[in-house]
Backbone as ProteinMPNN parsed JSONL, in Angstrom:
{"seq_chain_A": "MGKSWHKEEFTCTHCHKSLADVGFVEERGSVYCEHCYEQFLAPTCFKCQQKILGEVINALKQTWHVYCFLCTACKQPIRNNTFHLEDGQPYCETDYYTLFGTSCHGCDFPIEAGDKFLEALGFTWHDTCFVCAVCSVSLEGQTFFSKKDKPLCKKHAHTVQF", "coords_chain_A": {"N_chain_A": [[-61.254, 39.944, -19.658], [-63.86, 39.814, -20.002], [-65.296, 41.502, -18.379], [-66.429, 44.538, -16.799], [-64.7, 47.278, -15.358], [-64.141, 49.517, -12.6], [-61.872, 52.156, -12.777], [-60.179, 52.534, -10.528], [-60.436, 50.12, -9.262], [-59.304, 48.249, -10.856], [-56.837, 46.425, -10.397], [-53.641, 44.874, -9.658], [-53.727, 41.533, -8.663], [-51.926, 40.581, -6.805], [-49.998, 42.639, -5.842], [-51.594, 44.877, -5.79], [-51.285, 47.152, -7.325], [-52.315, 49.722, -9.571], [-53.743, 48.83, -12.666], [-54.663, 50.251, -14.715], [-53.264, 51.909, -16.515], [-51.106, 50.469, -17.411], [-49.311, 47.568, -18.66], [-50.706, 44.267, -18.368], [-51.315, 40.905, -17.164], [-53.504, 38.263, -17.654], [-54.319, 35.554, -15.696], [-55.417, 32.45, -14.737], [-58.006, 33.399, -14.12], [-57.522, 35.765, -12.788], [-55.965, 39.044, -12.597], [-52.73, 40.401, -13.167], [-49.938, 42.565, -12.569], [-47.216, 43.065, -14.833], [-44.755, 42.666, -13.555], [-45.351, 41.19, -11.161], [-46.503, 38.949, -12.336], [-44.301, 37.877, -13.746], [-42.553, 37.35, -11.609], [-43.976, 35.567, -9.902], [-45.672, 33.788, -11.354], [-44.975, 33.234, -14.04], [-43.887, 30.724, -16.315], [-40.875, 28.717, -16.184], [-38.188, 28.424, -18.422], [-37.101, 25.362, -19.676], [-34.596, 24.955, -20.856], [-32.901, 27.359, -20.618], [-33.483, 28.261, -18.118], [-34.65, 30.704, -17.518], [-37.326, 33.042, -16.883], [-40.353, 32.799, -18.748], [-41.763, 35.077, -20.785], [-44.299, 35.905, -22.801], [-44.662, 34.094, -25.87], [-45.003, 30.621, -25.371], [-43.61, 27.392, -25.579], [-44.78, 24.188, -25.244], [-43.403, 21.175, -24.796], [-42.225, 17.834, -24.754], [-42.938, 17.381, -22.131], [-42.171, 19.716, -20.839], [-41.616, 23.3, -20.459], [-40.711, 25.893, -22.724], [-38.842, 28.671, -24.067], [-39.62, 30.016, -27.264], [-37.353, 30.41, -28.824], [-35.575, 28.715, -27.609], [-36.28, 26.066, -27.898], [-35.017, 24.072, -30.017], [-34.124, 22.568, -33.19], [-31.938, 19.876, -33.16], [-30.11, 19.479, -35.202], [-30.201, 21.628, -37.273], [-30.433, 23.847, -35.689], [-32.554, 25.639, -35.661], [-35.565, 27.26, -34.505], [-38.184, 25.074, -33.557], [-40.781, 25.602, -33.091], [-44.294, 25.27, -33.298], [-44.265, 23.145, -34.997], [-44.166, 19.856, -36.496], [-42.09, 17.501, -34.886], [-39.412, 15.164, -34.335], [-38.006, 12.659, -32.2], [-34.727, 11.564, -31.546], [-32.558, 9.571, -29.904], [-33.369, 10.977, -27.629], [-33.199, 13.617, -28.386], [-34.578, 16.528, -29.981], [-35.602, 16.868, -33.39], [-36.231, 18.742, -36.326], [-38.729, 18.02, -38.794], [-37.7, 17.842, -41.435], [-34.854, 17.601, -41.107], [-34.786, 15.296, -39.526], [-35.724, 13.237, -41.251], [-33.796, 13.441, -43.236], [-31.44, 12.741, -41.869], [-32.03, 10.349, -40.438], [-34.089, 8.955, -41.606], [-35.704, 6.619, -43.853], [-35.962, 6.45, -47.263], [-38.292, 5.732, -49.857], [-37.351, 3.807, -52.627], [-38.777, 3.882, -54.928], [-40.574, 6.154, -54.994], [-39.304, 8.17, -53.619], [-40.249, 9.378, -51.328], [-40.491, 9.597, -47.709], [-40.42, 6.581, -45.767], [-42.616, 5.952, -43.395], [-43.476, 5.364, -39.923], [-45.69, 2.695, -39.587], [-46.227, 2.515, -42.295], [-46.587, 0.228, -44.999], [-44.012, -1.714, -46.244], [-41.305, -3.016, -48.268], [-38.27, -4.851, -48.863], [-36.139, -4.998, -51.556], [-33.928, -5.758, -54.226], [-31.825, -4.517, -53.002], [-32.816, -2.171, -51.973], [-35.269, -0.123, -50.231], [-38.774, -0.121, -50.4], [-42.04, 1.361, -50.669], [-44.888, -0.698, -50.336], [-46.727, -0.272, -52.375], [-45.223, 0.951, -54.289], [-43.466, -0.788, -55.394], [-43.251, -1.801, -58.323], [-43.528, -2.915, -61.767], [-41.182, -1.436, -63.916], [-41.964, -0.797, -66.44], [-44.743, -1.404, -67.058], [-46.068, -0.887, -64.708], [-47.352, -2.794, -63.11], [-48.143, -4.352, -60.018], [-45.549, -5.796, -58.128], [-45.318, -6.957, -55.726], [-44.892, -9.77, -53.808], [-44.711, -11.281, -56.078], [-43.043, -13.064, -58.764], [-40.163, -11.531, -60.024], [-37.962, -9.623, -62.106], [-34.835, -7.937, -62.715], [-33.241, -5.107, -64.17], [-30.55, -3.03, -64.245], [-31.136, -2.101, -61.591], [-33.87, -1.709, -61.784], [-37.1, -2.857, -61.273], [-38.795, -5.49, -62.975], [-41.613, -7.039, -64.546], [-42.489, -10.463, -65.448], [-43.296, -10.438, -68.132], [-41.979, -8.2, -69.247], [-39.332, -8.613, -68.722], [-37.428, -9.679, -70.512], [-37.691, -8.191, -72.77], [-37.122, -5.511, -72.62], [-34.758, -2.905, -72.887], [-32.428, -1.071, -71.064]], "CA_chain_A": [[-61.907, 38.877, -18.93], [-65.281, 39.94, -20.25], [-65.905, 42.256, -17.284], [-66.202, 45.985, -16.765], [-64.019, 47.613, -14.103], [-63.844, 50.897, -12.248], [-60.426, 52.361, -12.939], [-59.487, 52.37, -9.245], [-60.553, 48.724, -8.805], [-58.583, 47.379, -11.784], [-55.507, 46.364, -9.776], [-52.935, 43.591, -9.617], [-54.22, 40.645, -7.611], [-50.891, 40.36, -5.793], [-49.446, 43.854, -5.212], [-52.676, 45.86, -5.782], [-50.932, 48.314, -8.145], [-53.31, 49.99, -10.601], [-53.428, 48.3, -13.995], [-55.403, 51.067, -15.673], [-52.416, 52.529, -17.529], [-49.904, 49.652, -17.643], [-49.569, 46.231, -19.169], [-51.088, 43.293, -17.35], [-51.469, 39.534, -17.633], [-54.618, 37.52, -17.067], [-53.902, 34.179, -15.416], [-56.311, 31.713, -13.822], [-59.143, 34.218, -13.723], [-57.088, 36.97, -12.072], [-55.076, 39.921, -13.36], [-51.477, 40.696, -12.476], [-49.009, 43.458, -13.265], [-46.185, 42.258, -15.492], [-43.719, 42.322, -12.572], [-45.83, 40.098, -10.296], [-46.65, 37.756, -13.169], [-42.967, 37.319, -13.982], [-41.958, 36.871, -10.367], [-44.703, 34.5, -9.204], [-46.479, 32.868, -12.156], [-44.435, 32.896, -15.354], [-43.162, 29.453, -16.334], [-39.428, 28.774, -16.37], [-37.72, 27.683, -19.59], [-36.329, 24.164, -19.337], [-33.216, 25.061, -21.35], [-32.094, 28.473, -20.098], [-33.916, 28.503, -16.733], [-35.165, 32.063, -17.361], [-38.776, 33.141, -16.941], [-40.882, 32.948, -20.099], [-42.768, 36.124, -20.958], [-44.669, 35.836, -24.208], [-45.011, 32.785, -26.42], [-44.46, 29.453, -24.672], [-43.7, 26.096, -26.258], [-44.885, 23.041, -24.342], [-42.955, 19.979, -25.512], [-41.45, 16.876, -23.962], [-43.362, 17.59, -20.744], [-41.448, 20.878, -20.33], [-41.932, 24.573, -21.099], [-39.532, 26.441, -23.391], [-38.948, 29.838, -24.931], [-39.643, 29.606, -28.669], [-35.984, 30.404, -29.338], [-34.769, 27.714, -26.887], [-36.636, 24.715, -28.343], [-34.381, 24.069, -31.332], [-33.73, 21.33, -33.853], [-30.567, 19.521, -32.807], [-29.247, 19.562, -36.387], [-30.11, 22.936, -37.937], [-30.463, 24.879, -34.643], [-33.658, 26.564, -35.893], [-36.712, 26.98, -33.629], [-39.148, 24.114, -34.083], [-42.091, 26.225, -32.873], [-45.347, 24.265, -33.13], [-44.201, 22.219, -36.111], [-43.901, 18.46, -36.17], [-40.692, 17.17, -34.638], [-39.168, 13.761, -34.006], [-36.927, 12.458, -31.24], [-33.716, 10.537, -31.793], [-31.708, 9.566, -28.704], [-33.858, 11.992, -26.705], [-32.984, 14.963, -28.926], [-35.585, 16.894, -30.986], [-35.182, 17.219, -34.746], [-37.32, 19.153, -37.201], [-39.107, 16.914, -39.675], [-36.775, 17.771, -42.573], [-33.556, 17.047, -40.69], [-34.95, 13.923, -39.044], [-35.772, 12.304, -42.388], [-32.503, 13.484, -43.922], [-30.42, 12.053, -41.08], [-32.392, 9.044, -39.89], [-35.205, 8.339, -42.314], [-35.511, 5.756, -45.008], [-36.816, 6.877, -48.363], [-38.698, 4.703, -50.815], [-36.589, 3.885, -53.875], [-39.715, 4.122, -56.027], [-41.181, 7.494, -55.029], [-38.405, 9.081, -52.915], [-40.871, 9.905, -50.115], [-40.081, 8.823, -46.534], [-41.193, 5.457, -45.272], [-42.917, 6.363, -42.035], [-44.004, 4.329, -39.036], [-47.009, 2.224, -39.991], [-46.281, 2.27, -43.736], [-46.209, -1.101, -45.453], [-42.846, -1.586, -47.112], [-40.56, -4.245, -48.518], [-36.897, -4.65, -49.309], [-35.833, -5.769, -52.764], [-32.875, -5.19, -55.082], [-30.941, -3.717, -52.16], [-33.479, -0.918, -51.645], [-36.525, -0.206, -49.496], [-39.87, 0.372, -51.236], [-43.42, 1.228, -50.202], [-45.456, -1.864, -51.024], [-47.427, 0.186, -53.58], [-44.252, 1.509, -55.247], [-42.664, -1.858, -55.994], [-44.006, -2.132, -59.533], [-42.742, -3.05, -62.996], [-40.744, -0.137, -64.425], [-42.564, -0.56, -67.75], [-46.213, -1.416, -67.077], [-46.534, -0.505, -63.364], [-48.091, -3.842, -62.403], [-47.552, -4.603, -58.708], [-44.658, -6.959, -58.063], [-45.272, -7.449, -54.362], [-45.221, -11.192, -53.704], [-44.658, -11.889, -57.414], [-41.727, -13.267, -59.353], [-39.785, -10.333, -60.76], [-36.605, -9.581, -62.641], [-34.346, -6.562, -62.657], [-32.184, -4.622, -65.047], [-30.058, -1.743, -63.749], [-31.881, -1.792, -60.371], [-35.277, -1.446, -62.065], [-37.862, -4.106, -61.241], [-39.573, -5.789, -64.181], [-42.472, -8.211, -64.499], [-42.053, -11.53, -66.363], [-43.583, -10.037, -69.509], [-41.035, -7.21, -69.746], [-37.971, -8.928, -68.277], [-36.509, -9.982, -71.619], [-37.994, -7.358, -73.935], [-36.775, -4.111, -72.39], [-33.344, -2.542, -72.755], [-32.234, 0.235, -70.403]], "C_chain_A": [[-63.417, 38.964, -19.091], [-66.017, 40.704, -19.165], [-65.641, 43.743, -17.47], [-65.632, 46.318, -15.395], [-64.061, 49.12, -13.876], [-62.334, 51.024, -12.317], [-59.669, 52.092, -11.642], [-59.559, 50.939, -8.712], [-59.798, 47.745, -9.72], [-57.12, 47.344, -11.345], [-54.946, 44.953, -9.834], [-53.433, 42.782, -8.426], [-53.203, 40.494, -6.485], [-50.468, 41.649, -5.087], [-50.442, 45.009, -5.136], [-52.336, 47.17, -6.498], [-52.007, 48.472, -9.234], [-52.825, 49.457, -11.952], [-54.071, 49.132, -15.098], [-54.529, 51.597, -16.801], [-51.149, 51.732, -17.822], [-50.313, 48.292, -18.213], [-49.917, 45.285, -18.037], [-51.241, 41.926, -18.002], [-52.655, 38.916, -16.905], [-54.166, 36.072, -16.892], [-54.859, 33.579, -14.397], [-57.439, 32.587, -13.275], [-58.799, 35.468, -12.943], [-56.171, 37.779, -12.976], [-53.868, 40.298, -12.505], [-50.706, 41.727, -13.276], [-47.91, 42.564, -13.849], [-45.11, 41.801, -14.512], [-44.156, 41.135, -11.707], [-46.012, 38.81, -11.094], [-45.292, 37.083, -13.367], [-42.41, 36.681, -12.713], [-42.651, 35.627, -9.814], [-45.363, 33.453, -10.1], [-45.857, 32.43, -13.477], [-43.692, 31.561, -15.3], [-41.675, 29.683, -16.578], [-39.044, 27.915, -17.559], [-36.825, 26.528, -19.146], [-34.857, 24.306, -19.729], [-32.406, 26.139, -20.628], [-32.43, 28.84, -18.648], [-34.346, 29.943, -16.461], [-36.691, 32.031, -17.445], [-39.22, 33.381, -18.382], [-41.988, 33.991, -20.074], [-43.098, 36.148, -22.444], [-44.962, 34.4, -24.607], [-44.259, 31.65, -25.72], [-44.616, 28.234, -25.564], [-43.774, 25.034, -25.172], [-44.525, 21.802, -25.145], [-42.132, 19.121, -24.57], [-41.697, 17.059, -22.462], [-42.619, 18.736, -20.058], [-41.984, 22.136, -21.0], [-40.624, 25.198, -21.597], [-39.855, 27.816, -23.969], [-38.971, 29.303, -26.365], [-38.215, 29.469, -29.194], [-35.071, 29.43, -28.589], [-35.096, 26.285, -27.305], [-36.232, 24.589, -29.807], [-34.172, 22.662, -31.875], [-32.265, 21.084, -33.533], [-29.623, 19.702, -33.992], [-29.094, 20.98, -36.918], [-30.157, 24.112, -36.968], [-31.528, 25.94, -34.864], [-34.804, 26.237, -34.938], [-37.703, 26.033, -34.308], [-40.555, 24.697, -34.016], [-43.145, 25.144, -32.655], [-45.38, 23.286, -34.298], [-43.961, 20.795, -35.615], [-42.415, 18.285, -35.916], [-40.606, 15.705, -34.251], [-38.009, 13.696, -33.018], [-36.0, 11.355, -31.716], [-32.725, 10.645, -30.646], [-32.072, 10.691, -27.752], [-33.697, 13.421, -27.183], [-34.035, 15.289, -29.984], [-34.948, 17.29, -32.325], [-36.411, 17.695, -35.513], [-37.565, 18.014, -38.192], [-38.125, 16.745, -40.833], [-35.454, 17.127, -42.18], [-33.68, 15.61, -40.199], [-34.938, 12.936, -40.216], [-34.47, 12.298, -43.174], [-31.47, 12.632, -43.188], [-30.764, 10.614, -40.72], [-33.446, 8.287, -40.691], [-34.77, 7.429, -43.443], [-36.476, 6.223, -46.074], [-37.114, 5.7, -49.269], [-37.911, 4.9, -52.103], [-37.495, 4.198, -55.062], [-40.204, 5.551, -56.121], [-40.337, 8.561, -54.349], [-39.036, 9.757, -51.696], [-40.45, 9.041, -48.928], [-41.001, 7.628, -46.281], [-41.376, 5.723, -43.788], [-43.457, 5.19, -41.232], [-45.42, 3.973, -39.477], [-47.144, 1.996, -41.482], [-45.906, 0.821, -44.029], [-45.058, -0.927, -46.427], [-42.212, -2.956, -47.316], [-39.153, -3.886, -48.956], [-36.642, -5.577, -50.478], [-34.778, -5.021, -53.562], [-31.932, -4.284, -54.294], [-31.52, -2.376, -51.75], [-34.731, -1.19, -50.811], [-37.595, 0.494, -50.327], [-41.167, 0.388, -50.429], [-43.989, 0.034, -50.959], [-46.148, -1.464, -52.325], [-46.477, 0.744, -54.651], [-43.391, 0.427, -55.911], [-43.449, -2.437, -57.166], [-43.048, -2.274, -60.715], [-42.434, -1.656, -63.544], [-41.38, 0.199, -65.774], [-44.085, -0.414, -67.653], [-46.854, -1.08, -65.732], [-47.404, -1.542, -62.668], [-47.367, -4.112, -61.078], [-46.721, -5.878, -58.733], [-44.569, -7.526, -56.654], [-45.745, -8.903, -54.331], [-45.173, -11.931, -55.024], [-43.209, -12.162, -57.813], [-41.401, -12.012, -60.161], [-38.339, -10.473, -61.21], [-36.115, -8.143, -62.492], [-33.274, -6.322, -63.69], [-31.828, -3.233, -64.552], [-30.899, -1.232, -62.568], [-33.331, -1.402, -60.606], [-36.027, -2.77, -62.063], [-38.709, -4.267, -62.509], [-40.43, -7.024, -63.951], [-41.946, -9.242, -65.496], [-42.189, -11.095, -67.816], [-42.505, -9.116, -70.086], [-39.573, -7.53, -69.425], [-36.999, -9.101, -69.428], [-36.724, -9.096, -72.845], [-37.51, -5.927, -73.815], [-35.265, -3.954, -72.266], [-33.261, -1.167, -72.097], [-30.881, 0.767, -70.759]], "O_chain_A": [[-64.163, 38.271, -18.4], [-67.234, 40.573, -19.036], [-64.741, 44.143, -18.209], [-66.022, 45.722, -14.391], [-64.022, 49.904, -14.825], [-61.607, 50.099, -11.955], [-58.607, 51.472, -11.675], [-58.812, 50.586, -7.8], [-59.67, 46.562, -9.402], [-56.283, 48.104, -11.833], [-55.672, 43.978, -10.032], [-53.542, 43.299, -7.315], [-53.584, 40.3, -5.331], [-50.568, 41.743, -3.864], [-50.166, 46.017, -4.486], [-53.014, 48.18, -6.304], [-52.535, 47.486, -9.748], [-51.661, 49.614, -12.323], [-54.029, 48.761, -16.271], [-54.997, 51.725, -17.932], [-50.213, 52.263, -18.42], [-51.489, 47.929, -18.24], [-49.486, 45.468, -16.899], [-51.29, 41.805, -19.226], [-52.784, 39.038, -15.687], [-53.688, 35.445, -17.838], [-55.076, 34.143, -13.325], [-57.776, 32.508, -12.094], [-59.699, 36.169, -12.478], [-55.666, 37.281, -13.982], [-53.972, 40.488, -11.293], [-50.797, 41.771, -14.503], [-47.712, 41.437, -13.396], [-44.608, 40.682, -14.617], [-43.398, 40.179, -11.545], [-45.719, 37.719, -10.606], [-45.152, 35.874, -13.18], [-41.855, 35.584, -12.759], [-41.984, 34.724, -9.309], [-45.594, 32.33, -9.651], [-46.184, 31.356, -13.983], [-42.953, 31.297, -14.351], [-41.273, 30.717, -17.111], [-39.527, 26.79, -17.69], [-35.911, 26.706, -18.34], [-33.974, 23.831, -19.015], [-31.339, 25.852, -20.085], [-31.73, 29.642, -18.03], [-34.404, 30.362, -15.305], [-37.272, 31.104, -18.011], [-38.548, 34.079, -19.141], [-43.017, 33.81, -19.423], [-42.212, 36.397, -23.261], [-45.441, 33.598, -23.806], [-43.048, 31.718, -25.512], [-45.64, 28.067, -26.226], [-42.925, 24.99, -24.282], [-45.249, 21.419, -26.064], [-41.431, 19.631, -23.696], [-40.79, 16.913, -21.642], [-42.457, 18.73, -18.838], [-42.717, 22.058, -21.986], [-39.572, 25.05, -20.974], [-41.002, 28.095, -24.318], [-38.4, 28.248, -26.642], [-37.903, 28.526, -29.92], [-33.889, 29.337, -28.918], [-34.287, 25.382, -27.095], [-36.987, 24.943, -30.712], [-34.059, 21.697, -31.12], [-31.445, 21.996, -33.63], [-28.456, 20.043, -33.803], [-27.976, 21.487, -37.007], [-29.944, 25.255, -37.374], [-31.425, 27.036, -34.313], [-35.004, 25.073, -34.592], [-38.014, 26.184, -35.49], [-41.423, 24.32, -34.804], [-42.91, 24.199, -31.902], [-46.41, 22.666, -34.559], [-43.599, 20.575, -34.459], [-41.581, 18.841, -36.631], [-41.605, 15.085, -33.885], [-37.141, 14.568, -33.003], [-36.451, 10.331, -32.229], [-32.121, 11.698, -30.441], [-31.195, 11.294, -27.134], [-34.029, 14.353, -26.451], [-34.361, 14.432, -30.806], [-33.91, 17.95, -32.374], [-37.496, 17.13, -35.374], [-36.705, 17.156, -38.393], [-37.76, 15.62, -41.172], [-34.986, 16.207, -42.85], [-32.786, 14.795, -40.426], [-34.232, 11.928, -40.18], [-34.079, 11.267, -43.72], [-30.716, 11.887, -43.814], [-29.885, 9.753, -40.699], [-33.662, 7.097, -40.463], [-33.633, 7.471, -43.914], [-37.67, 6.374, -45.818], [-36.298, 4.792, -49.429], [-37.811, 6.016, -52.614], [-37.036, 4.717, -56.08], [-40.248, 6.115, -57.214], [-40.627, 9.749, -54.488], [-38.411, 10.627, -51.09], [-40.089, 7.879, -49.111], [-42.201, 7.676, -46.552], [-40.414, 5.718, -43.02], [-43.843, 4.161, -41.787], [-46.245, 4.855, -39.712], [-48.093, 1.338, -41.91], [-45.019, 0.257, -43.388], [-45.119, -0.091, -47.328], [-42.541, -3.922, -46.627], [-38.883, -2.757, -49.368], [-36.894, -6.78, -50.407], [-34.747, -3.791, -53.566], [-31.312, -3.385, -54.862], [-30.797, -1.526, -51.231], [-35.189, -2.327, -50.701], [-37.358, 1.563, -50.889], [-41.374, -0.486, -49.588], [-43.608, -0.215, -52.102], [-46.155, -2.24, -53.281], [-46.889, 0.979, -55.787], [-42.676, 0.701, -56.875], [-44.195, -3.407, -57.031], [-41.908, -1.813, -60.667], [-43.318, -0.802, -63.625], [-41.34, 1.351, -66.206], [-44.647, 0.58, -68.112], [-48.079, -1.001, -65.642], [-48.124, -1.206, -61.728], [-46.137, -4.102, -61.02], [-47.133, -6.899, -59.284], [-43.823, -8.476, -56.415], [-46.85, -9.221, -54.771], [-45.558, -13.098, -55.089], [-42.277, -11.569, -57.27], [-42.247, -11.494, -60.888], [-37.603, -11.34, -60.739], [-36.895, -7.244, -62.179], [-32.501, -7.216, -64.036], [-32.691, -2.361, -64.449], [-31.318, -0.075, -62.551], [-33.963, -0.824, -59.722], [-35.642, -3.704, -62.767], [-39.26, -3.3, -63.036], [-40.023, -7.947, -63.245], [-41.062, -8.938, -66.297], [-41.304, -11.351, -68.633], [-42.153, -9.226, -71.26], [-38.676, -6.785, -69.822], [-35.841, -8.696, -69.315], [-36.02, -9.236, -73.844], [-37.489, -5.198, -74.807], [-34.588, -4.76, -71.627], [-33.933, -0.223, -72.513], [-30.508, 1.852, -70.314]]}, "name": "protein", "num_of_chains": 1, "seq": "MGKSWHKEEFTCTHCHKSLADVGFVEERGSVYCEHCYEQFLAPTCFKCQQKILGEVINALKQTWHVYCFLCTACKQPIRNNTFHLEDGQPYCETDYYTLFGTSCHGCDFPIEAGDKFLEALGFTWHDTCFVCAVCSVSLEGQTFFSKKDKPLCKKHAHTVQF"}
């Protein structure tokens, strides 16, 4: 806490047990023995309802043990990584896009909220990925043709064989 203490004065704020030779926890500007911290101050895990000693995850307006805040699909701890909710359940980013995401047919990357996209040829595309398969000219809002699910501009529509 950035202070110097006499050994006999370095005691638990609650039970006044000496902290000179034992573990302690600093909380809200005071020091507590591990027992008092656990009993009176430690947060409770939303999932298992046990006290959390050590690393805490704050997510979904709740506190969790690291090993209790899991991806619904792969059952691995999400930790402080990005996660997404589906029907109120958390999913790691990989499983969320695998199970619920839409990938661009042009680049195979996910189409995320806020991305501009279009649907053509029975697929979903980022607006910047819907281009002629030969010359890469943008086909968004343009007349286009297709061969074997590949978009083509007017120039290449009749000259290319796939």
